[in-house]
Chimera marker file (.cmm) of the C-alpha trace (Angstrom):
<marker_set name="trace">
<marker id="1" x="23.072" y="-19.483" z="-45.584" r="1" g="1" b="0" radius="0.5"/>
<marker id="2" x="21.137" y="-19.437" z="-42.318" r="1" g="1" b="0" radius="0.5"/>
<marker id="3" x="22.052" y="-17.333" z="-39.267" r="1" g="1" b="0" radius="0.5"/>
<marker id="4" x="20.192" y="-17.045" z="-36.000" r="1" g="1" b="0" radius="0.5"/>
<marker id="5" x="20.390" y="-15.395" z="-32.612" r="1" g="1" b="0" radius="0.5"/>
<marker id="6" x="18.112" y="-16.197" z="-29.758" r="1" g="1" b="0" radius="0.5"/>
<marker id="7" x="17.671" y="-15.478" z="-26.088" r="1" g="1" b="0" radius="0.5"/>
<marker id="8" x="15.016" y="-16.650" z="-23.662" r="1" g="1" b="0" radius="0.5"/>
<marker id="9" x="11.693" y="-16.484" z="-25.562" r="1" g="1" b="0" radius="0.5"/>
<marker id="10" x="13.016" y="-14.181" z="-28.256" r="1" g="1" b="0" radius="0.5"/>
<marker id="11" x="15.351" y="-14.177" z="-31.201" r="1" g="1" b="0" radius="0.5"/>
<marker id="12" x="16.102" y="-13.277" z="-34.785" r="1" g="1" b="0" radius="0.5"/>
<marker id="13" x="16.339" y="-15.808" z="-37.566" r="1" g="1" b="0" radius="0.5"/>
<marker id="14" x="17.819" y="-14.858" z="-40.941" r="1" g="1" b="0" radius="0.5"/>
<marker id="15" x="17.568" y="-17.085" z="-43.953" r="1" g="1" b="0" radius="0.5"/>
<marker id="16" x="19.241" y="-16.074" z="-47.218" r="1" g="1" b="0" radius="0.5"/>
<marker id="17" x="19.546" y="-17.853" z="-50.540" r="1" g="1" b="0" radius="0.5"/>
<marker id="18" x="21.554" y="-16.427" z="-53.455" r="1" g="1" b="0" radius="0.5"/>
<marker id="19" x="19.238" y="-14.960" z="-56.063" r="1" g="1" b="0" radius="0.5"/>
<marker id="20" x="16.185" y="-15.979" z="-53.983" r="1" g="1" b="0" radius="0.5"/>
<marker id="21" x="16.197" y="-13.264" z="-51.359" r="1" g="1" b="0" radius="0.5"/>
<marker id="22" x="16.459" y="-12.983" z="-47.607" r="1" g="1" b="0" radius="0.5"/>
<marker id="23" x="13.839" y="-13.475" z="-44.932" r="1" g="1" b="0" radius="0.5"/>
<marker id="24" x="13.927" y="-12.313" z="-41.330" r="1" g="1" b="0" radius="0.5"/>
<marker id="25" x="11.880" y="-13.762" z="-38.480" r="1" g="1" b="0" radius="0.5"/>
<marker id="26" x="11.835" y="-11.650" z="-35.316" r="1" g="1" b="0" radius="0.5"/>
<marker id="27" x="10.532" y="-13.251" z="-32.115" r="1" g="1" b="0" radius="0.5"/>
<marker id="28" x="9.846" y="-10.811" z="-29.260" r="1" g="1" b="0" radius="0.5"/>
<marker id="29" x="9.084" y="-11.684" z="-25.625" r="1" g="1" b="0" radius="0.5"/>
<marker id="30" x="5.404" y="-12.013" z="-24.841" r="1" g="1" b="0" radius="0.5"/>
<marker id="31" x="3.822" y="-9.295" z="-22.714" r="1" g="1" b="0" radius="0.5"/>
<marker id="32" x="1.912" y="-11.107" z="-20.016" r="1" g="1" b="0" radius="0.5"/>
<marker id="33" x="-0.563" y="-8.370" z="-19.227" r="1" g="1" b="0" radius="0.5"/>
<marker id="34" x="-0.971" y="-4.944" z="-20.706" r="1" g="1" b="0" radius="0.5"/>
<marker id="35" x="-2.934" y="-3.945" z="-17.602" r="1" g="1" b="0" radius="0.5"/>
<marker id="36" x="0.062" y="-4.738" z="-15.379" r="1" g="1" b="0" radius="0.5"/>
<marker id="37" x="2.337" y="-2.613" z="-17.549" r="1" g="1" b="0" radius="0.5"/>
<marker id="38" x="-0.139" y="0.277" z="-17.556" r="1" g="1" b="0" radius="0.5"/>
<marker id="39" x="-0.642" y="0.007" z="-13.790" r="1" g="1" b="0" radius="0.5"/>
<marker id="40" x="3.113" y="0.152" z="-13.173" r="1" g="1" b="0" radius="0.5"/>
<marker id="41" x="3.505" y="3.176" z="-15.421" r="1" g="1" b="0" radius="0.5"/>
<marker id="42" x="0.535" y="5.028" z="-13.899" r="1" g="1" b="0" radius="0.5"/>
<marker id="43" x="1.021" y="4.221" z="-10.219" r="1" g="1" b="0" radius="0.5"/>
<marker id="44" x="3.034" y="6.805" z="-8.296" r="1" g="1" b="0" radius="0.5"/>
<marker id="45" x="6.600" y="5.977" z="-7.339" r="1" g="1" b="0" radius="0.5"/>
<marker id="46" x="6.815" y="5.806" z="-3.530" r="1" g="1" b="0" radius="0.5"/>
<marker id="47" x="8.896" y="8.461" z="-1.813" r="1" g="1" b="0" radius="0.5"/>
<marker id="48" x="10.038" y="9.053" z="1.728" r="1" g="1" b="0" radius="0.5"/>
<marker id="49" x="12.633" y="10.437" z="4.071" r="1" g="1" b="0" radius="0.5"/>
<marker id="50" x="15.611" y="9.023" z="5.879" r="1" g="1" b="0" radius="0.5"/>
<marker id="51" x="19.367" y="8.643" z="5.762" r="1" g="1" b="0" radius="0.5"/>
<marker id="52" x="20.654" y="5.731" z="3.690" r="1" g="1" b="0" radius="0.5"/>
<marker id="53" x="24.204" y="4.348" z="3.525" r="1" g="1" b="0" radius="0.5"/>
<marker id="54" x="24.828" y="3.170" z="-0.059" r="1" g="1" b="0" radius="0.5"/>
<marker id="55" x="27.840" y="1.002" z="-0.933" r="1" g="1" b="0" radius="0.5"/>
<marker id="56" x="29.012" y="-0.094" z="-4.376" r="1" g="1" b="0" radius="0.5"/>
<marker id="57" x="32.563" y="-0.286" z="-5.718" r="1" g="1" b="0" radius="0.5"/>
<marker id="58" x="31.484" y="1.206" z="-9.057" r="1" g="1" b="0" radius="0.5"/>
<marker id="59" x="31.610" y="5.013" z="-8.771" r="1" g="1" b="0" radius="0.5"/>
<marker id="60" x="29.136" y="5.515" z="-11.625" r="1" g="1" b="0" radius="0.5"/>
<marker id="61" x="26.529" y="3.292" z="-9.941" r="1" g="1" b="0" radius="0.5"/>
<marker id="62" x="27.030" y="4.987" z="-6.586" r="1" g="1" b="0" radius="0.5"/>
<marker id="63" x="26.408" y="8.388" z="-8.176" r="1" g="1" b="0" radius="0.5"/>
<marker id="64" x="23.325" y="7.069" z="-9.987" r="1" g="1" b="0" radius="0.5"/>
<marker id="65" x="21.868" y="5.485" z="-6.831" r="1" g="1" b="0" radius="0.5"/>
<marker id="66" x="22.627" y="8.649" z="-4.858" r="1" g="1" b="0" radius="0.5"/>
<marker id="67" x="20.752" y="10.771" z="-7.424" r="1" g="1" b="0" radius="0.5"/>
<marker id="68" x="17.822" y="8.348" z="-7.558" r="1" g="1" b="0" radius="0.5"/>
<marker id="69" x="17.502" y="8.276" z="-3.759" r="1" g="1" b="0" radius="0.5"/>
<marker id="70" x="17.743" y="12.075" z="-3.548" r="1" g="1" b="0" radius="0.5"/>
<marker id="71" x="14.956" y="12.394" z="-6.142" r="1" g="1" b="0" radius="0.5"/>
<marker id="72" x="12.817" y="10.208" z="-3.863" r="1" g="1" b="0" radius="0.5"/>
<marker id="73" x="13.436" y="12.425" z="-0.820" r="1" g="1" b="0" radius="0.5"/>
<marker id="74" x="16.181" y="10.436" z="0.916" r="1" g="1" b="0" radius="0.5"/>
<marker id="75" x="19.642" y="11.559" z="2.008" r="1" g="1" b="0" radius="0.5"/>
<marker id="76" x="22.174" y="9.103" z="0.592" r="1" g="1" b="0" radius="0.5"/>
<marker id="77" x="25.649" y="8.746" z="2.066" r="1" g="1" b="0" radius="0.5"/>
<marker id="78" x="27.662" y="6.963" z="-0.624" r="1" g="1" b="0" radius="0.5"/>
<marker id="79" x="30.819" y="4.877" z="-0.355" r="1" g="1" b="0" radius="0.5"/>
<marker id="80" x="32.804" y="2.938" z="-2.964" r="1" g="1" b="0" radius="0.5"/>
<marker id="81" x="34.753" y="0.979" z="-0.330" r="1" g="1" b="0" radius="0.5"/>
<marker id="82" x="33.085" y="-1.636" z="1.846" r="1" g="1" b="0" radius="0.5"/>
<marker id="83" x="35.814" y="-1.166" z="4.471" r="1" g="1" b="0" radius="0.5"/>
<marker id="84" x="35.304" y="2.623" z="4.589" r="1" g="1" b="0" radius="0.5"/>
<marker id="85" x="31.530" y="2.150" z="4.699" r="1" g="1" b="0" radius="0.5"/>
<marker id="86" x="31.925" y="-0.121" z="7.718" r="1" g="1" b="0" radius="0.5"/>
<marker id="87" x="34.057" y="2.524" z="9.484" r="1" g="1" b="0" radius="0.5"/>
<marker id="88" x="31.420" y="5.190" z="8.786" r="1" g="1" b="0" radius="0.5"/>
<marker id="89" x="28.669" y="2.924" z="10.119" r="1" g="1" b="0" radius="0.5"/>
<marker id="90" x="30.704" y="1.969" z="13.210" r="1" g="1" b="0" radius="0.5"/>
<marker id="91" x="31.251" y="5.641" z="14.041" r="1" g="1" b="0" radius="0.5"/>
<marker id="92" x="27.530" y="6.537" z="13.888" r="1" g="1" b="0" radius="0.5"/>
<marker id="93" x="25.287" y="3.469" z="13.610" r="1" g="1" b="0" radius="0.5"/>
<marker id="94" x="22.175" y="5.329" z="14.786" r="1" g="1" b="0" radius="0.5"/>
<marker id="95" x="22.503" y="7.981" z="12.075" r="1" g="1" b="0" radius="0.5"/>
<marker id="96" x="21.294" y="5.589" z="9.356" r="1" g="1" b="0" radius="0.5"/>
<marker id="97" x="17.790" y="4.337" z="8.627" r="1" g="1" b="0" radius="0.5"/>
<marker id="98" x="18.824" y="1.822" z="5.943" r="1" g="1" b="0" radius="0.5"/>
<marker id="99" x="21.872" y="0.275" z="4.274" r="1" g="1" b="0" radius="0.5"/>
<marker id="100" x="21.944" y="-0.611" z="0.564" r="1" g="1" b="0" radius="0.5"/>
<marker id="101" x="24.998" y="-2.602" z="-0.506" r="1" g="1" b="0" radius="0.5"/>
<marker id="102" x="26.282" y="-4.324" z="-3.606" r="1" g="1" b="0" radius="0.5"/>
<marker id="103" x="27.240" y="-7.982" z="-3.196" r="1" g="1" b="0" radius="0.5"/>
<marker id="104" x="30.381" y="-8.202" z="-5.344" r="1" g="1" b="0" radius="0.5"/>
<marker id="105" x="33.082" y="-5.856" z="-4.032" r="1" g="1" b="0" radius="0.5"/>
<marker id="106" x="36.795" y="-6.103" z="-3.263" r="1" g="1" b="0" radius="0.5"/>
<marker id="107" x="37.958" y="-6.782" z="0.325" r="1" g="1" b="0" radius="0.5"/>
<marker id="108" x="34.491" y="-7.617" z="1.679" r="1" g="1" b="0" radius="0.5"/>
<marker id="109" x="31.343" y="-8.842" z="-0.070" r="1" g="1" b="0" radius="0.5"/>
<marker id="110" x="27.974" y="-7.274" z="0.560" r="1" g="1" b="0" radius="0.5"/>
<marker id="111" x="26.899" y="-10.281" z="2.610" r="1" g="1" b="0" radius="0.5"/>
<marker id="112" x="30.050" y="-10.063" z="4.756" r="1" g="1" b="0" radius="0.5"/>
<marker id="113" x="29.565" y="-6.321" z="5.194" r="1" g="1" b="0" radius="0.5"/>
<marker id="114" x="25.917" y="-6.881" z="6.124" r="1" g="1" b="0" radius="0.5"/>
<marker id="115" x="26.912" y="-9.378" z="8.808" r="1" g="1" b="0" radius="0.5"/>
<marker id="116" x="29.349" y="-6.872" z="10.327" r="1" g="1" b="0" radius="0.5"/>
<marker id="117" x="26.720" y="-4.119" z="10.244" r="1" g="1" b="0" radius="0.5"/>
<marker id="118" x="24.110" y="-6.412" z="11.848" r="1" g="1" b="0" radius="0.5"/>
<marker id="119" x="26.589" y="-7.229" z="14.653" r="1" g="1" b="0" radius="0.5"/>
<marker id="120" x="26.804" y="-3.505" z="15.396" r="1" g="1" b="0" radius="0.5"/>
<marker id="121" x="23.084" y="-2.783" z="15.019" r="1" g="1" b="0" radius="0.5"/>
<marker id="122" x="20.820" y="-5.839" z="14.647" r="1" g="1" b="0" radius="0.5"/>
<marker id="123" x="17.689" y="-3.804" z="13.801" r="1" g="1" b="0" radius="0.5"/>
<marker id="124" x="19.109" y="-1.963" z="10.753" r="1" g="1" b="0" radius="0.5"/>
<marker id="125" x="17.263" y="-2.788" z="7.527" r="1" g="1" b="0" radius="0.5"/>
<marker id="126" x="19.546" y="-3.886" z="4.670" r="1" g="1" b="0" radius="0.5"/>
<marker id="127" x="18.972" y="-4.233" z="0.927" r="1" g="1" b="0" radius="0.5"/>
<marker id="128" x="21.495" y="-6.343" z="-0.997" r="1" g="1" b="0" radius="0.5"/>
<marker id="129" x="22.004" y="-5.679" z="-4.724" r="1" g="1" b="0" radius="0.5"/>
<marker id="130" x="23.466" y="-8.219" z="-7.129" r="1" g="1" b="0" radius="0.5"/>
<marker id="131" x="23.646" y="-9.126" z="-10.771" r="1" g="1" b="0" radius="0.5"/>
<marker id="132" x="24.380" y="-12.788" z="-10.033" r="1" g="1" b="0" radius="0.5"/>
<marker id="133" x="21.335" y="-14.641" z="-8.758" r="1" g="1" b="0" radius="0.5"/>
<marker id="134" x="23.058" y="-18.036" z="-8.699" r="1" g="1" b="0" radius="0.5"/>
<marker id="135" x="25.337" y="-16.900" z="-5.842" r="1" g="1" b="0" radius="0.5"/>
<marker id="136" x="22.644" y="-15.209" z="-3.762" r="1" g="1" b="0" radius="0.5"/>
<marker id="137" x="19.103" y="-16.305" z="-2.961" r="1" g="1" b="0" radius="0.5"/>
<marker id="138" x="16.167" y="-14.761" z="-1.089" r="1" g="1" b="0" radius="0.5"/>
<marker id="139" x="16.285" y="-17.639" z="1.408" r="1" g="1" b="0" radius="0.5"/>
<marker id="140" x="19.989" y="-17.207" z="2.078" r="1" g="1" b="0" radius="0.5"/>
<marker id="141" x="19.874" y="-13.451" z="2.627" r="1" g="1" b="0" radius="0.5"/>
<marker id="142" x="16.741" y="-13.594" z="4.801" r="1" g="1" b="0" radius="0.5"/>
<marker id="143" x="18.471" y="-16.203" z="6.972" r="1" g="1" b="0" radius="0.5"/>
<marker id="144" x="21.351" y="-13.757" z="7.421" r="1" g="1" b="0" radius="0.5"/>
<marker id="145" x="19.081" y="-10.902" z="8.492" r="1" g="1" b="0" radius="0.5"/>
<marker id="146" x="19.139" y="-9.027" z="5.173" r="1" g="1" b="0" radius="0.5"/>
<marker id="147" x="15.668" y="-7.693" z="4.329" r="1" g="1" b="0" radius="0.5"/>
<marker id="148" x="15.550" y="-7.440" z="0.519" r="1" g="1" b="0" radius="0.5"/>
<marker id="149" x="17.357" y="-8.575" z="-2.610" r="1" g="1" b="0" radius="0.5"/>
<marker id="150" x="17.445" y="-6.292" z="-5.665" r="1" g="1" b="0" radius="0.5"/>
<marker id="151" x="18.649" y="-7.642" z="-8.987" r="1" g="1" b="0" radius="0.5"/>
<marker id="152" x="20.765" y="-5.372" z="-11.175" r="1" g="1" b="0" radius="0.5"/>
<marker id="153" x="20.225" y="-3.366" z="-13.212" r="1" g="1" b="0" radius="0.5"/>
<marker id="154" x="18.132" y="-1.373" z="-10.759" r="1" g="1" b="0" radius="0.5"/>
<marker id="155" x="15.579" y="1.144" z="-11.973" r="1" g="1" b="0" radius="0.5"/>
<marker id="156" x="14.012" y="3.989" z="-10.006" r="1" g="1" b="0" radius="0.5"/>
<marker id="157" x="10.682" y="2.236" z="-9.387" r="1" g="1" b="0" radius="0.5"/>
<marker id="158" x="12.235" y="-1.008" z="-8.089" r="1" g="1" b="0" radius="0.5"/>
<marker id="159" x="14.612" y="0.919" z="-5.832" r="1" g="1" b="0" radius="0.5"/>
<marker id="160" x="11.808" y="3.127" z="-4.492" r="1" g="1" b="0" radius="0.5"/>
<marker id="161" x="9.510" y="0.178" z="-3.821" r="1" g="1" b="0" radius="0.5"/>
<marker id="162" x="12.219" y="-1.860" z="-2.067" r="1" g="1" b="0" radius="0.5"/>
<marker id="163" x="13.253" y="1.072" z="0.131" r="1" g="1" b="0" radius="0.5"/>
<marker id="164" x="9.649" y="1.849" z="1.116" r="1" g="1" b="0" radius="0.5"/>
<marker id="165" x="8.947" y="-1.842" z="1.753" r="1" g="1" b="0" radius="0.5"/>
<marker id="166" x="11.812" y="-2.314" z="4.217" r="1" g="1" b="0" radius="0.5"/>
<marker id="167" x="11.364" y="1.067" z="5.906" r="1" g="1" b="0" radius="0.5"/>
<marker id="168" x="7.601" y="0.532" z="6.277" r="1" g="1" b="0" radius="0.5"/>
<marker id="169" x="8.293" y="-2.924" z="7.738" r="1" g="1" b="0" radius="0.5"/>
<marker id="170" x="10.601" y="-1.321" z="10.321" r="1" g="1" b="0" radius="0.5"/>
<marker id="171" x="7.975" y="1.327" z="11.165" r="1" g="1" b="0" radius="0.5"/>
<marker id="172" x="5.424" y="-1.407" z="11.981" r="1" g="1" b="0" radius="0.5"/>
<marker id="173" x="7.724" y="-3.218" z="14.382" r="1" g="1" b="0" radius="0.5"/>
<link id1="1" id2="2" r="1" g="1" b="0" radius="0.2"/>
<link id1="2" id2="3" r="1" g="1" b="0" radius="0.2"/>
<link id1="3" id2="4" r="1" g="1" b="0" radius="0.2"/>
<link id1="4" id2="5" r="1" g="1" b="0" radius="0.2"/>
<link id1="5" id2="6" r="1" g="1" b="0" radius="0.2"/>
<link id1="6" id2="7" r="1" g="1" b="0" radius="0.2"/>
<link id1="7" id2="8" r="1" g="1" b="0" radius="0.2"/>
<link id1="8" id2="9" r="1" g="1" b="0" radius="0.2"/>
<link id1="9" id2="10" r="1" g="1" b="0" radius="0.2"/>
<link id1="10" id2="11" r="1" g="1" b="0" radius="0.2"/>
<link id1="11" id2="12" r="1" g="1" b="0" radius="0.2"/>
<link id1="12" id2="13" r="1" g="1" b="0" radius="0.2"/>
<link id1="13" id2="14" r="1" g="1" b="0" radius="0.2"/>
<link id1="14" id2="15" r="1" g="1" b="0" radius="0.2"/>
<link id1="15" id2="16" r="1" g="1" b="0" radius="0.2"/>
<link id1="16" id2="17" r="1" g="1" b="0" radius="0.2"/>
<link id1="17" id2="18" r="1" g="1" b="0" radius="0.2"/>
<link id1="18" id2="19" r="1" g="1" b="0" radius="0.2"/>
<link id1="19" id2="20" r="1" g="1" b="0" radius="0.2"/>
<link id1="20" id2="21" r="1" g="1" b="0" radius="0.2"/>
<link id1="21" id2="22" r="1" g="1" b="0" radius="0.2"/>
<link id1="22" id2="23" r="1" g="1" b="0" radius="0.2"/>
<link id1="23" id2="24" r="1" g="1" b="0" radius="0.2"/>
<link id1="24" id2="25" r="1" g="1" b="0" radius="0.2"/>
<link id1="25" id2="26" r="1" g="1" b="0" radius="0.2"/>
<link id1="26" id2="27" r="1" g="1" b="0" radius="0.2"/>
<link id1="27" id2="28" r="1" g="1" b="0" radius="0.2"/>
<link id1="28" id2="29" r="1" g="1" b="0" radius="0.2"/>
<link id1="29" id2="30" r="1" g="1" b="0" radius="0.2"/>
<link id1="30" id2="31" r="1" g="1" b="0" radius="0.2"/>
<link id1="31" id2="32" r="1" g="1" b="0" radius="0.2"/>
<link id1="32" id2="33" r="1" g="1" b="0" radius="0.2"/>
<link id1="33" id2="34" r="1" g="1" b="0" radius="0.2"/>
<link id1="34" id2="35" r="1" g="1" b="0" radius="0.2"/>
<link id1="35" id2="36" r="1" g="1" b="0" radius="0.2"/>
<link id1="36" id2="37" r="1" g="1" b="0" radius="0.2"/>
<link id1="37" id2="38" r="1" g="1" b="0" radius="0.2"/>
<link id1="38" id2="39" r="1" g="1" b="0" radius="0.2"/>
<link id1="39" id2="40" r="1" g="1" b="0" radius="0.2"/>
<link id1="40" id2="41" r="1" g="1" b="0" radius="0.2"/>
<link id1="41" id2="42" r="1" g="1" b="0" radius="0.2"/>
<link id1="42" id2="43" r="1" g="1" b="0" radius="0.2"/>
<link id1="43" id2="44" r="1" g="1" b="0" radius="0.2"/>
<link id1="44" id2="45" r="1" g="1" b="0" radius="0.2"/>
<link id1="45" id2="46" r="1" g="1" b="0" radius="0.2"/>
<link id1="46" id2="47" r="1" g="1" b="0" radius="0.2"/>
<link id1="47" id2="48" r="1" g="1" b="0" radius="0.2"/>
<link id1="48" id2="49" r="1" g="1" b="0" radius="0.2"/>
<link id1="49" id2="50" r="1" g="1" b="0" radius="0.2"/>
<link id1="50" id2="51" r="1" g="1" b="0" radius="0.2"/>
<link id1="51" id2="52" r="1" g="1" b="0" radius="0.2"/>
<link id1="52" id2="53" r="1" g="1" b="0" radius="0.2"/>
<link id1="53" id2="54" r="1" g="1" b="0" radius="0.2"/>
<link id1="54" id2="55" r="1" g="1" b="0" radius="0.2"/>
<link id1="55" id2="56" r="1" g="1" b="0" radius="0.2"/>
<link id1="56" id2="57" r="1" g="1" b="0" radius="0.2"/>
<link id1="57" id2="58" r="1" g="1" b="0" radius="0.2"/>
<link id1="58" id2="59" r="1" g="1" b="0" radius="0.2"/>
<link id1="59" id2="60" r="1" g="1" b="0" radius="0.2"/>
<link id1="60" id2="61" r="1" g="1" b="0" radius="0.2"/>
<link id1="61" id2="62" r="1" g="1" b="0" radius="0.2"/>
<link id1="62" id2="63" r="1" g="1" b="0" radius="0.2"/>
<link id1="63" id2="64" r="1" g="1" b="0" radius="0.2"/>
<link id1="64" id2="65" r="1" g="1" b="0" radius="0.2"/>
<link id1="65" id2="66" r="1" g="1" b="0" radius="0.2"/>
<link id1="66" id2="67" r="1" g="1" b="0" radius="0.2"/>
<link id1="67" id2="68" r="1" g="1" b="0" radius="0.2"/>
<link id1="68" id2="69" r="1" g="1" b="0" radius="0.2"/>
<link id1="69" id2="70" r="1" g="1" b="0" radius="0.2"/>
<link id1="70" id2="71" r="1" g="1" b="0" radius="0.2"/>
<link id1="71" id2="72" r="1" g="1" b="0" radius="0.2"/>
<link id1="72" id2="73" r="1" g="1" b="0" radius="0.2"/>
<link id1="73" id2="74" r="1" g="1" b="0" radius="0.2"/>
<link id1="74" id2="75" r="1" g="1" b="0" radius="0.2"/>
<link id1="75" id2="76" r="1" g="1" b="0" radius="0.2"/>
<link id1="76" id2="77" r="1" g="1" b="0" radius="0.2"/>
<link id1="77" id2="78" r="1" g="1" b="0" radius="0.2"/>
<link id1="78" id2="79" r="1" g="1" b="0" radius="0.2"/>
<link id1="79" id2="80" r="1" g="1" b="0" radius="0.2"/>
<link id1="80" id2="81" r="1" g="1" b="0" radius="0.2"/>
<link id1="81" id2="82" r="1" g="1" b="0" radius="0.2"/>
<link id1="82" id2="83" r="1" g="1" b="0" radius="0.2"/>
<link id1="83" id2="84" r="1" g="1" b="0" radius="0.2"/>
<link id1="84" id2="85" r="1" g="1" b="0" radius="0.2"/>
<link id1="85" id2="86" r="1" g="1" b="0" radius="0.2"/>
<link id1="86" id2="87" r="1" g="1" b="0" radius="0.2"/>
<link id1="87" id2="88" r="1" g="1" b="0" radius="0.2"/>
<link id1="88" id2="89" r="1" g="1" b="0" radius="0.2"/>
<link id1="89" id2="90" r="1" g="1" b="0" radius="0.2"/>
<link id1="90" id2="91" r="1" g="1" b="0" radius="0.2"/>
<link id1="91" id2="92" r="1" g="1" b="0" radius="0.2"/>
<link id1="92" id2="93" r="1" g="1" b="0" radius="0.2"/>
<link id1="93" id2="94" r="1" g="1" b="0" radius="0.2"/>
<link id1="94" id2="95" r="1" g="1" b="0" radius="0.2"/>
<link id1="95" id2="96" r="1" g="1" b="0" radius="0.2"/>
<link id1="96" id2="97" r="1" g="1" b="0" radius="0.2"/>
<link id1="97" id2="98" r="1" g="1" b="0" radius="0.2"/>
<link id1="98" id2="99" r="1" g="1" b="0" radius="0.2"/>
<link id1="99" id2="100" r="1" g="1" b="0" radius="0.2"/>
<link id1="100" id2="101" r="1" g="1" b="0" radius="0.2"/>
<link id1="101" id2="102" r="1" g="1" b="0" radius="0.2"/>
<link id1="102" id2="103" r="1" g="1" b="0" radius="0.2"/>
<link id1="103" id2="104" r="1" g="1" b="0" radius="0.2"/>
<link id1="104" id2="105" r="1" g="1" b="0" radius="0.2"/>
<link id1="105" id2="106" r="1" g="1" b="0" radius="0.2"/>
<link id1="106" id2="107" r="1" g="1" b="0" radius="0.2"/>
<link id1="107" id2="108" r="1" g="1" b="0" radius="0.2"/>
<link id1="108" id2="109" r="1" g="1" b="0" radius="0.2"/>
<link id1="109" id2="110" r="1" g="1" b="0" radius="0.2"/>
<link id1="110" id2="111" r="1" g="1" b="0" radius="0.2"/>
<link id1="111" id2="112" r="1" g="1" b="0" radius="0.2"/>
<link id1="112" id2="113" r="1" g="1" b="0" radius="0.2"/>
<link id1="113" id2="114" r="1" g="1" b="0" radius="0.2"/>
<link id1="114" id2="115" r="1" g="1" b="0" radius="0.2"/>
<link id1="115" id2="116" r="1" g="1" b="0" radius="0.2"/>
<link id1="116" id2="117" r="1" g="1" b="0" radius="0.2"/>
<link id1="117" id2="118" r="1" g="1" b="0" radius="0.2"/>
<link id1="118" id2="119" r="1" g="1" b="0" radius="0.2"/>
<link id1="119" id2="120" r="1" g="1" b="0" radius="0.2"/>
<link id1="120" id2="121" r="1" g="1" b="0" radius="0.2"/>
<link id1="121" id2="122" r="1" g="1" b="0" radius="0.2"/>
<link id1="122" id2="123" r="1" g="1" b="0" radius="0.2"/>
<link id1="123" id2="124" r="1" g="1" b="0" radius="0.2"/>
<link id1="124" id2="125" r="1" g="1" b="0" radius="0.2"/>
<link id1="125" id2="126" r="1" g="1" b="0" radius="0.2"/>
<link id1="126" id2="127" r="1" g="1" b="0" radius="0.2"/>
<link id1="127" id2="128" r="1" g="1" b="0" radius="0.2"/>
<link id1="128" id2="129" r="1" g="1" b="0" radius="0.2"/>
<link id1="129" id2="130" r="1" g="1" b="0" radius="0.2"/>
<link id1="130" id2="131" r="1" g="1" b="0" radius="0.2"/>
<link id1="131" id2="132" r="1" g="1" b="0" radius="0.2"/>
<link id1="132" id2="133" r="1" g="1" b="0" radius="0.2"/>
<link id1="133" id2="134" r="1" g="1" b="0" radius="0.2"/>
<link id1="134" id2="135" r="1" g="1" b="0" radius="0.2"/>
<link id1="135" id2="136" r="1" g="1" b="0" radius="0.2"/>
<link id1="136" id2="137" r="1" g="1" b="0" radius="0.2"/>
<link id1="137" id2="138" r="1" g="1" b="0" radius="0.2"/>
<link id1="138" id2="139" r="1" g="1" b="0" radius="0.2"/>
<link id1="139" id2="140" r="1" g="1" b="0" radius="0.2"/>
<link id1="140" id2="141" r="1" g="1" b="0" radius="0.2"/>
<link id1="141" id2="142" r="1" g="1" b="0" radius="0.2"/>
<link id1="142" id2="143" r="1" g="1" b="0" radius="0.2"/>
<link id1="143" id2="144" r="1" g="1" b="0" radius="0.2"/>
<link id1="144" id2="145" r="1" g="1" b="0" radius="0.2"/>
<link id1="145" id2="146" r="1" g="1" b="0" radius="0.2"/>
<link id1="146" id2="147" r="1" g="1" b="0" radius="0.2"/>
<link id1="147" id2="148" r="1" g="1" b="0" radius="0.2"/>
<link id1="148" id2="149" r="1" g="1" b="0" radius="0.2"/>
<link id1="149" id2="150" r="1" g="1" b="0" radius="0.2"/>
<link id1="150" id2="151" r="1" g="1" b="0" radius="0.2"/>
<link id1="151" id2="152" r="1" g="1" b="0" radius="0.2"/>
<link id1="152" id2="153" r="1" g="1" b="0" radius="0.2"/>
<link id1="153" id2="154" r="1" g="1" b="0" radius="0.2"/>
<link id1="154" id2="155" r="1" g="1" b="0" radius="0.2"/>
<link id1="155" id2="156" r="1" g="1" b="0" radius="0.2"/>
<link id1="156" id2="157" r="1" g="1" b="0" radius="0.2"/>
<link id1="157" id2="158" r="1" g="1" b="0" radius="0.2"/>
<link id1="158" id2="159" r="1" g="1" b="0" radius="0.2"/>
<link id1="159" id2="160" r="1" g="1" b="0" radius="0.2"/>
<link id1="160" id2="161" r="1" g="1" b="0" radius="0.2"/>
<link id1="161" id2="162" r="1" g="1" b="0" radius="0.2"/>
<link id1="162" id2="163" r="1" g="1" b="0" radius="0.2"/>
<link id1="163" id2="164" r="1" g="1" b="0" radius="0.2"/>
<link id1="164" id2="165" r="1" g="1" b="0" radius="0.2"/>
<link id1="165" id2="166" r="1" g="1" b="0" radius="0.2"/>
<link id1="166" id2="167" r="1" g="1" b="0" radius="0.2"/>
<link id1="167" id2="168" r="1" g="1" b="0" radius="0.2"/>
<link id1="168" id2="169" r="1" g="1" b="0" radius="0.2"/>
<link id1="169" id2="170" r="1" g="1" b="0" radius="0.2"/>
<link id1="170" id2="171" r="1" g="1" b="0" radius="0.2"/>
<link id1="171" id2="172" r="1" g="1" b="0" radius="0.2"/>
<link id1="172" id2="173" r="1" g="1" b="0" radius="0.2"/>
</marker_set>
């Protein structure tokens, strides 16, 4: 009997014969550079200040992103409704330094929400988060005026670096 599981560049193969034994072959992804991994671990995570509007329809993710942003020095205003988030932004568009939105949400997608926000305040930096790269591309979002694309799941370092990148870009302009 032979069973196997595999993903991109990794997998587990099991081969078993009655009264002969079982063998396992484990294939793990290759680490491209140990130096790159060490550098990422040792380099400080960028921090900053500012008020960020964060939108995601999953309450658990909103709470996680709010905690991560607070640990980095930012004030995060969180919303689980894209429609409510738009109302909050419309009421005080100059109170926010950045908008971070999920793409897949009920009533209005992140790209639709971003377009509405850009109509109100064209200079606002926006980060779009998604778990589905085939529906969203860097080219497409940049053409819409969205500054960055973050792929889920999002860790603290990637979030911190994306936020600093777009806020620093705005500071230079």
